[in-house]
DRENROVO-889783 format. One record per atom (N, C-alpha, C): x, y, z; residue in one letter. Coordinates in steps of 0.1 Angstrom, whole numbers, plus 5000, padded with zeros to 4 digits. Example, Ala and Ser with C-alpha at 12.3 -4.5 7.8 and 13.67 -1.06 7.14 Angstrom:
! DRENROVO-889783
513249435078a;512349555078a;513249675078a;512849785071s;513749895071s;512950005079s;
***
This chain:
! DRENROVO-889783
960692807277m;961192707289m;959692667297m;959992557298a;959092467309a;958792577324a;957392577327p;957692667336p;957992567352p;958392657363k;958992617376k;957792637384k;957592507390i;956692487400i;957492437417i;956992477430a;956992477438a;956092387449a;956092307455i;955292257464i;955992277477i;954592357485v;954892397499v;954192357508v;954392297517f;953192227526f;953892217541f;952992207547y;953192187568y;952592037565y;953291967572s;952791837580s;952691777592s;952491767599m;952691717615m;952891557616m;951791507609y;951891357611y;952091267594y;952791367591g;952991317573g;951791307564g;950591337567h;949591317557h;949591427545h;949891547545i;949891607537i;951291597529i;952491597537r;953891547530r;953391387515r;952691317517q;952491157510q;951591267502q;950691367504l;949591417489l;950891497485l;951791567491a;952891647482a;953591587471a;954091437478e;954791377471e;954291297455e;953091247457a;951991227447a;951691317438a;951291477442e;951591557435e;952591627425e;953691577432k;955191587429k;955291487414k;954691377416a;954491267408a;953391267397a;952891377401g;951891397387g;952591527377g;952991607385i;953891707373i;954991637365i;955591537375e;956791477369e;955891397358e;955091307359k;954191267345k;953591287335k;953291447338a;952991547326a;954591597318a;955891587323g;956891587318g;957591717320g;957291777337g;957991877345g;958391807355g;959191927361t;959591917374t;958891977385t;959091967399a;959192027409a;959392027417a;959492127430d;960692167442d;959892117454d;960292077461l;959292047473l;959892127485l;959592177491y;959592287504y;958392247518y;959392247524q;957992227542q;957792357547q;956992427553i;956792527561i;957392507575i;957492597580a;958492587592a;958092557607a;957992447613e;957492447623e;957092547637e;956692587642t;956392667649t;956392587664t;955792487670l;955492417682l;956792407689l;956992397703p;958192307707p;958392197707p;959492157705e;959991967706e;959391927716e;958592007728e;958391917739e;956591847737e;955991967732v;954692007726v;954791857715v;955391837705l;955291747695l;955491657701l;956291607709t;956991487716t;955391447723t;954891537729k;953891487737k;952691437730k;952291487711m;951791487703m;951891317699m;952791277698y;953391167692y;953591207678y;954091347674a;954591367660a;955891317654a;955691257647p;957291227638p;957891307632p;959191257634p;960291347631p;960091437615p;960291587610k;959791637602k;961091557590k;960591537576p;961891477565p;962991567569p;964491517565a;965591607568a;965491627550a;965091557541d;965991567525d;964691707524d;963491747528i;963091877525i;963691957531i;963892057519p;964292197528p;962792317534p;963192327545v;962292427553v;962292587547v;961192647544l;961192747534l;960792897545l;962092917546d;962093067560d;961593147550d;962293187539d;962393297533d;961193327521d;960493397524p;959493387516p;959993467503p;960993497500s;961393537485s;961993457473s;961593337484v;962193177475v;961493197465v;959893207469l;958993167460l;958693237448l;959593337447e;959693467435e;959893397422e;960993317429k;961793217413k;960493147407k;959493097413y;958493007407y;957493127396y;957092997387d;955793057381d;954692997388d;954392897392a;953592867402a;953892777414a;953192747423f;953092667437f;951792607442f;951792447443l;950792397450l;950992407469l;949692437472m;949892427486m;949492337493m;949592277505g;949592147512g;949392237524g;947892207528i;947292277540i;946392187547i;947092117561p;946692067568p;945492147577p;943892137581t;942892217585t;942892217596t;942892367603r;942792357617r;941692437619r;940492367627y;938992457627y;938492507616y;938592457604g;938192507591g;938792597585g;940592597588n;941092767583n;942892687583n;943692807578f;945092777579f;945592737592f;946792667595p;947092637608p;948192707609p;948592737623a;949492857629a;950592867620a;951092767616q;952292717611q;952192807594q;950992797587w;951592847577w;950693027576w;950093087588r;949793147589r;951193277592r;952393217603t;952893257605t;953993277594t;953993207583f;954293217567f;954293327561f;952693297561w;952093467553w;952693577556w;952393567573d;952593697581d;954193777576d;954993667572k;956393727562k;956493817553k;954993767545t;955593797532t;954693957527t;955694047541g;954694177535g;955694287521g;956594237523k;957594267510k;956694237499k;956794087497q;955994077484q;954594087482q;953994157495w;952494187488w;952894327488w;953394467494q;953894537489q;954294547471q;955494487470t;956194487455t;955594417448t;954994297450g;954194227440g;955094137437g;955694097441g;956793957442g;955793857438g;954493827443y;953693717439y;952693727429y;952893867425y;951693917417y;951593817399y;950293747399g;950793687385g;951093587387g;951293507397k;951693347399k;950793317399k;950493137400m;949393097400m;949692977413m;948392907414a;948292827429a;947192737428a;947892607434g;946492527436g;946592467451g;945692407456i;945692397469i;944892237471i;945892137480f;945592027484f;945192027503f;944891937511l;944191987517l;944091817526l;944391867538s;943891767555s;943091757563s;942291697565t;941291727577t;941391587588t;940591597601g;940791507611g;939491437607g;938291507603s;937591387595s;936691467585s;935491377585l;934691417570l;934191567567l;933791657584g;933691747587g;934691867591g;935591857593g;936691907596g;937092027586g;936592037576g;936492167568g;937192207555g;937592087550q;938492107535q;937892207529q;936592227525e;936092347511e;936392457520e;936292487539s;936192617545s;937492647546s;938592577541t;939692587546t;940492647527t;939892587521a;940092657507a;939792767502a;938592747508i;937792947508i;938593017515i;939093007529a;939593097536a;940993147532a;941593037524a;942693067514a;942893167504a;941293177500m;941293257487m;941493417487m;941393467505s;941393567507s;942993657512s;943993527514t;945493547513t;946093537496t;945193487490l;946093477475l;945093577467l;944393647468a;943593807461a;944793897466a;944893897482h;945493987483h;947194027479h;947593867475h;948693927467h;948793897452h;947393867445g;947493897432g;947493777426g;947793627435i;947893477429i;946693477424i;947193377410i;945693327404i;945493177407i;944093207414y;943892997426y;943392957409y;944092827409v;943592737395v;943092597403v;941892627405p;940392517411p;940992357402p;940792257406f;940992157405f;939892107398f;938692127396g;937692077392g;937491947391g;936191897385y;935691747383y;936291697368y;936891787357a;936591687350a;937791627349a;938991587352k;940291477352k;939791407362k;938891407369a;938991297383a;937691287387a;936591307376f;934891297385f;934891117389f;935391017376g;935190907385g;935490867399g;936690917401q;937590937416q;936690997428q;936391117420l;936091217432l;934491197433l;933891147428a;932691117429a;932490937433a;933290867434d;933090737439d;932690767454d;931590677461l;931190667473l;931390557478l;932190427471t;932690307480t;933490267487t;933990417491e;934790417501e;935090567505e;935390607517v;935490717521v;936590747516v;936790897514h;938290977507h;937791127505h;939191167508g;938891337508g;938691397492g;939091547490g;939191587481g;937991617478g;938191707465g;937191757455g;937291867448g;936391997441p;936692017432p;937892137436p;938092187451w;938992247451w;940392207450w;940792087456g;942092017450g;942191867460g;943091847463a;942791677466a;943191677484a;942691567487g;942091597501g;942591477510g;942691427521t;943091337530t;942391327544t;941791207546f;941391217564f;942491167569f;942891197581s;943591157590s;943391077604s;942091117608a;941491107620a;942091177631a;941391177639a;941891307654a;943091237662a;943391147661d;944291117660d;945991087651d;945591127640g;946591107629g;946490967623g;945690867633s;946290707630s;945790677614s;944690757606r;944490687590r;945390757584r;945990667574q;946790717563q;946190727549q;946790857538p;946190867525p;946190697523p;944790687516s;944490587505s;945190597496s;944990477486d;945390517472d;944790587464d;943490547466k;942590667459k;942890817462k;943290847473e;943290987477e;944991047467e;945590947469k;946990967464k;946490987450k;946390877442e;945590897425e;944991017423e;944091097431i;942991187431i;944491317432i;945591337438a;946591427440a;947491427429a;947991277423t;948491247411t;947791397399t;946491307397i;945991377389i;946191517390i;946091547400q;945791727401q;947191767401q;948691727406g;949591797403g;950191757385g;949191687377e;949291647361e;948491777356e;947591797363v;946591887356v;947292037359v;947492047372f;947892197374f;948992257366f;950092107364y;951192167356y;950792157342y;950092127336q;949592107323q;948692267320q;947892347328t;947492497330t;948192557331t;949092537344v;950192657340v;951392627330v;951092537324a;952492547311a;951292617299a;950392587300k;949392677292k;949392837287k;948992857303y;949093017305y;950593057308y;951293017310t;952493067307t;953493097292t;952292997283e;952392957270e;953792917271e;954392827273d;955692707269d;955592677259d;956692707253p;956092637238p;956692497237p;957692427251e;957292317247e;956092207251e;955492257254i;954292177259i;953192217256i;952892337249f;951792367243f;952192447229f;952992397220p;953292517209p;952492647209p;951292577202t;950292737198t;950092837211t;950292797222m;950092907232m;951292997231m;952492967224a;953493027228a;953493197216a;952793167204a;952293267194a;951193357198a;951493427192a;950393577196a;948693497190a;947693527197r;946593477192r;946093517180r;945693467170p;944993557161p;943293637161p;943693737160v;942293757164v;941093767150v;940193727153a;939193687143a;937993757143a;938193897131t;937293957130t;935793937121t;935093967121h;933193957114h;933993987094h;933493907089g;933893887074g;935193857073g;936293757079y;937393747074y;937693627086y;938893567082h;939693477090h;940693527093h;941393487106p;942993527104p;943693407097p;944493447091g;945493307086g;944893297068g;943993357067v;943793397051v;944793477041v;945293477032e;945693557025e;944693627013e;945393747015d;944193877009d;944093766993d;942793776989g;942293766977g;941893606978g;942193536992d;941693386993d;940993367003d;939293487000a;938593497011a;937793367011a;937593306992t;936693216992t;936393067003t;938293027006a;938392957016a;938092947026a;937693037035a;936893087045a;935892987047a;935092907039g;934092867035g;934192697041g;935192687037n;935492527038n;935792457053n;935192577066d;935492577079d;934792417086d;934892397094h;934092237102h;933692327110h;933392427110l;932192477121l;931492627119l;931392577102d;931092737094d;929092687102d;928692547103d;927392567109d;927292667122d;928192697128v;927792747144v;928192887142v;929592947136w;930093057137w;929793147123w;929993067111d;929893167100d;928493217092d;928593307091d;927393427082d;926593307073d;925393307071d;924993227057d;925393277045d;925093187037d;925693257026d;924993337020d;923693367024n;922893487021n;923193667023n;923593577037d;924193697044d;924693817039d;924093967037d;924094067032d;926094087034d;926294047048d;927594097050d;928593977048d;928193917048s;929093767038s;930293787036s;929793897022a;931093977011a;932094057018a;931794087029a;932694187035a;934394167033a;934994277027a;936094287019a;936894217031a;938094087025p;938794047035p;939994147043p;940594127056a;941294167063a;942494197052a;943294307052p;944894347047p;945794257052p;946594197044a;947594147048a;948794207059a;948794327055a;949794357068a;948594347084a;947494377083m;946994327097m;946594207100m;946794087091l;946993967094l;948393917101l;949393967091a;950593987095a;951394037118a;950294177117a;950194197132a;949794097139a;948194057135t;947993947148t;948293827145t;949093757133t;949193597138t;950593577132t;951393517137t;952493477136t;952493307135t;951393257135t;951793087136t;951493077116t;951692957114t;951892917101t;950792847094t;949892867091p;948792767085p;948892677080p;947592577083n;947992447081n;947192457063n;947792387055p;947992387042p;946492397037p;946092237045s;944692167041s;943692247049s;943692357061r;942592447066r;943192567063r;943892637056p;943992807050p;943392877062p;942392877065h;941492927074h;941292937089h;941992827093q;941992767107q;941392857117q;940392817126h;940692957135h;941092927145h;941793027154s;942692977163s;941993037181s;940393037181h;939393007191h;939392857191h;938692807210p;938392717211p;937392617209p;937492507198s;935892447194s;934692437207s;933592497203d;932292427209d;932092307213d;932292227201v;931592097201v;931692017211v;933091997218p;933291937230p;932391967241p;931692077240r;930892147255r;929692077246r;929192107235l;927692047230l;927891927232l;928591827230q;929191727232q;928591637242q;929291677252q;929291667266q;927491677271q;926891797267e;925591867273e;924691727267e;924991677250h;923991627249h;923791467255h;925191437256t;925791317261t;925391287276t;924991387278t;924291417298t;922891407296t;922191507288a;921091497286a;920391327278a;921091247269g;921291157270g;920691037280g;921591017284y;921990947299y;920590947307y;920391107314r;919391107322r;917991067316r;917991087303d;916491057294d;916790887293d;918090807293g;918090697293g;917690637311g;917890687322v;917490677334v;916090647333v;915490817333t;914190817330t;913390677324t;913890677312v;912890567306v;913190457312v;914190407315a;914390257318a;913890227335a;913790357343k;912990327356k;911590297357k;910890397343a;909390437345a;909290227338a;909790167327s;909890077321s;909989937329s;911189947339s;911389817343s;911989847358s;912189937364v;912489947379v;911489937385v;910290027384q;908690057385q;908089917387q;907889867375a;907089747374a;908089637383a;909589597385g;909889547397g;909789527410g;909789687411f;909489707426f;907989697429f;907289707423d;905689677425d;905289517428d;905989457416e;905889307420e;907089277432e;908189277430g;908589237448g;908589287459g;907789387457f;906789457472f;906589307478f;905089317470g;903789197474g;904689107480g;905389007470l;906088917475l;907288917487l;907889017487g;908589067502g;907789067511g;907089147510a;906489167526a;905489027530a;905088957524t;904288837524t;905288707529t;906288727529v;907588607530v;907988697545v;907988767542g;909088887558g;907788887565g;906488867564a;905688867573a;905288707583a;905288607569h;905388487577h;906288467585h;907788497581a;908888507591a;908788567602a;908088667602g;908088767615g;906888677628g;905988637618r;904988557632r;905688447638r;906188417632l;907088277635l;908288297648l;908688387643l;910088487652l;908788527666l;907888607663g;906988627674g;906588517687g;906488437676l;905688287686l;906788227696l;908388217688l;908988207698l;909488267706l;909788387705e;909688487716e;908788497724e;907488457720g;906388497738g;906488377738g;906888227735l;907588117745l;908488147755l;909488187749s;910588177752s;909988277764s;909888397764a;909288507774a;908888487782a;907588357782a;906588297790a;907188207798a;908088097794v;908988007800v;909788087813v;910788217808q;911588287818q;910588307831q;909288327830k;908188397835k;907688307844k;907888147845m;906888057845m;907688037865m;906487997873s;907387947886s;907287867888s;908087747894p;908087637896p;907287527897p;906087627901d;904687527906d;904087507891d;904487607879d;903687547869d;904387457862d;905487457864a;905787297854a;905987207859a;905787117851s;905686947853s;907086917864s;906886767867a;907686697872a;909186657864a;908886647853s;910086627847s;911086747838s;910186847841t;910587007834t;911487077845t;912587127844s;913487217846s;913887317838s;913187437846l;912587587839l;914387627838l;915387607842p;915887687835p;916487617824p;916987477824a;916887397812a;916387447803a;914987427807e;914087457792e;913887617786e;914387697799s;914187867793s;915887857784s;916787797792e;917987797777e;917887737771e;917187607765r;916787547753r;915787637745r;915087717746l;914087807743l;914787927734l;915887947748h;916588087739h;917888077737h;918187897732a;918987877721a;918487877706a;917087807706l;916387807700l;916287907689l;915488007697l;915388137691l;916588247686l;917488197688a;919088237683a;918988177669a;919188057672d;918987987658d;918088027646d;916788067651a;915388087645a;915588247636a;916188317651r;916788467644r;917988487631r;918788397633a;919888387625a;919488297613a;918888217607e;917688157594e;916788277587e;915988297601l;914988377593l;914888567591l;916588587593s;916988747594s;916688747577s;916588877574v;916488927559v;917788867549v;919088877555q;919988827547q;920088707547q;919088607550s;918888487551s;917888407543s;916788447546v;915388407537v;915388467525v;916588577521f;916888607509f;917688647499f;918288527504s;919988477498s;919588447486s;921188427478e;920788367466e;920388227464e;920588167475a;920388017475a;919087967472a;917988077472f;916288077471f;916088147466f;916988257458w;915688357447w;916988357436w;916988367427a;917188407417a;917388577413a;918688577403p;918488757401p;917588817399p;916588757385d;915088807386d;913788807394d;914888777404g;913388807414g;912688657415g;912988567411t;911888447411t;912288347419t;912088237425w;912288157436w;912788027429w;913988007437k;914587867430k;914087747437k;913487747449y;912887617454y;911287607446y;911387467449d;909787417443d;908387477450d;907387517445v;906487547452v;904987467446v;904387417451p;903587287449p;902287377446p;901687307436e;900787407430e;899387337438e;898887417442p;897887377456p;896387377446p;895687297453a;894687177444a;893387277441a;892687247429a;891687327427a;890387327436a;889487427438d;888387417446d;887287317440d;887587217451a;886787047445a;884787117438a;884087167454g;883387227448g;883087377442g;884087377435a;883887497423a;883687447414a;882487507404a;882087497393a;882787527381a;882387477371k;883187507357k;882487667355k;883787747346a;883887857342a;882187877333a;881687987327g;880587977321g;880987957303g;882488027302d;882787997289d;883687847290d;883487737294g;883687627291g;885287617300g;886187707306e;887087687309e;887187647325e;888187557327e;888287467346e;888287647356e;888187577360n;888787687371n;889987627379n;890987637377t;892287607378t;892787687391t;893387667402a;894487687409a;895087797405a;895287937415v;896287977408v;897288017423v;898488007424v;899688027427v;899888127437v;899588167443v;899388337452v;900888367464v;901288477467f;902288477474f;902688437485f;901388397488a;901188317507a;901888187506a;901488147492d;901787997488d;903588007488d;904188047478v;905388087476v;906188107491v;905188217501a;905788177511a;905788067520a;905088027521a;904887817527a;905487727521a;906187797510a;906787677506a;908187717505a;908887837510h;910187837513h;910687747523h;912187667518p;912587607527p;912687637544p;913187767548s;913687817559s;912687817568s;911287877562l;909687887568l;909187757567l;909187697560r;908487577562r;908987467578r;910787457574k;911587397586k;910787457595k;910787587602w;910487677615w;909287677615w;908387697606d;906987637612d;906687557612d;907487427610a;906987247619a;907287277630a;908787377635v;909387317648v;908287427657v;908187527652v;906887617659v;905787577662v;905487487652r;903987377662r;904687307668r;905287237665a;905787127679a;906287187690a;906287297694e;906787427703e;905287427708e;904387457701a;902987527702a;902487407710a;902287317702d;901687157707d;901887157725d;903587147725r;904287087734r;903787207750r;903387277746y;902787407757y;901587407755y;900787317747g;899187347749g;898987487740g;899687537731l;899287687728l;898087667718l;896887737717l;895887727703l;896487787693l;896887687683w;897887747671w;896687807661w;895587797661d;894587857656d;894388047657d;894788037676v;894688177676v;895688267678v;896988177682a;898288237679a;898888297665a;898288197654l;898888217636l;897788187631l;896688267631p;895488227624p;895888247606p;895088147606e;895388157590e;894588247578e;895288267568e;894588357559e;893388317556e;892188427551e;891088367549e;890688387536e;889888277529d;889688297511d;889688417505d;888988507516e;888988617505e;889988737506e;891288667513e;892188747516e;893188657505e;892588567507e;893788497491e;893188537477e;891988537479e;891488587463e;891888767459e;891988797471a;892588957466a;893688947464a;894588877469e;895688847467e;896288817451e;895788707446a;895688627434a;895188757426a;894588867434a;893988947417a;894389037418a;895389087427r;896389217429r;897489137423r;897889057423r;899388997414r;898988977401r;897788937396a;897288957379a;897489107379a;896789157387a;896789337377a;898489367377a;898889327388v;900589387385v;901089347375v;900789187369t;901489087360t;900789157344t;899789207346k;899589247334k;899189387329k;899489467343r;899589577338r;900389667330r;900489717316e;901289807312e;901689907315e;903489927313i;903490067316i;903890227305i;903490297306k;903090397294k;904390467294k;905290487288v;906790587292v;906090737283v;906290807290v;906390967282v;907391007281v;907991017266a;908991107261a;908391237271a;909891287277q;909591467277q;910791547267q;910091647266s;911291747257s;912091807263s;913691797260k;914391887269k;914392017255k;914192117262e;913892227249e;915092317252e;915992307262q;917092367261q;918192317252q;917992197245f;918992077240f;918292057227f;916892147219a;916392097212a;917292227203a;917592207193w;918892327184w;917792307170w;
***
């Protein structure tokens, strides 16, 4: 018969109750059923009112008698954290289980945990670890959630969520205002489904896991369970012979097969006609497949980083720094002008200039410049392609009129460098003209405030860019000895 599951929880604001219902949905999805119980409240009603705690659900029975759980094969425990440990309500329940502790009423039963904390550092893991002591004293078998069945959900960092390998979880916020998210409920549903499957397997339920209901065949060296006397040669066709069987030339491979009486005592399963020697032990192929898949993924990331990511970073860093420096210089000049006007005395201003109005105008101009010359604006998709190239036109600089032709007969052509790309940026070009106009307005010496790059710097930039473009990345394959079979 199917295992009997109980879901026991305490919930002040309803967060754990929502996870409990999701756990129950997972159990039902796996084909089982579960009964919900809530732990008795210990706080006075006046305290709960001051804490704005909602009423407890009237359709879920309160578990006052610990002996009720003795009729269940397993139970899931919903625990809200208090200072990284059980709340007082759960402690009060466990204090009533002295009889079960003495008589072994819970011994051998299975249990899982799901949790709730007020914040990310509230102690979901420490609460689960603290629960281990109580489970151990009662001889209850703890069933961890693990990562295998919900790796994508648990490892997702696109949103804040509770839960981990110990069990599903949620965050309630300090005032209980945050409700469990859809992802947290999904994780709880997966845990309920996996928990039921695990309990069903180890309670040997024939309706869920038919092969677990029978006694497990014992495989000994030289014969295979399920092989009739005189048919030992059939054992050589196993699909895992390359892993588990002896070599054909092994002196022990001709060991006598087990007698039929011993086989009858060790197995009651009906052999598959196509595989009369089938093994009862779990296959090691899935583990090996996962290890090799992980190793291949890791090697792929390493090769891709060396061949693509690093080269792209090297190329984009210089260009981004040049564009950013140009924008920073323009913003710096405007900030200096705005600050200087604010400190001007009326004697310094011309008769036609109102210092408050001028200061306000420059302040508004500076705000616009900061918006249009921000990182998000300057490097937006309007100006740059996904591969890092610019979408706007960059005029080709004129060749040096006084330069002589190269000794090999090639003409000395001009090279577009990062400074040219920055100067042609629409936003930088616009604000370059605005800042120059303001500098002329106040008689600012432009060459002193914003010196042009020297020819030597331009030549060095062009040489560096050419070196980056032509550089070849050598990828060295790394051997994974632990996976070399």
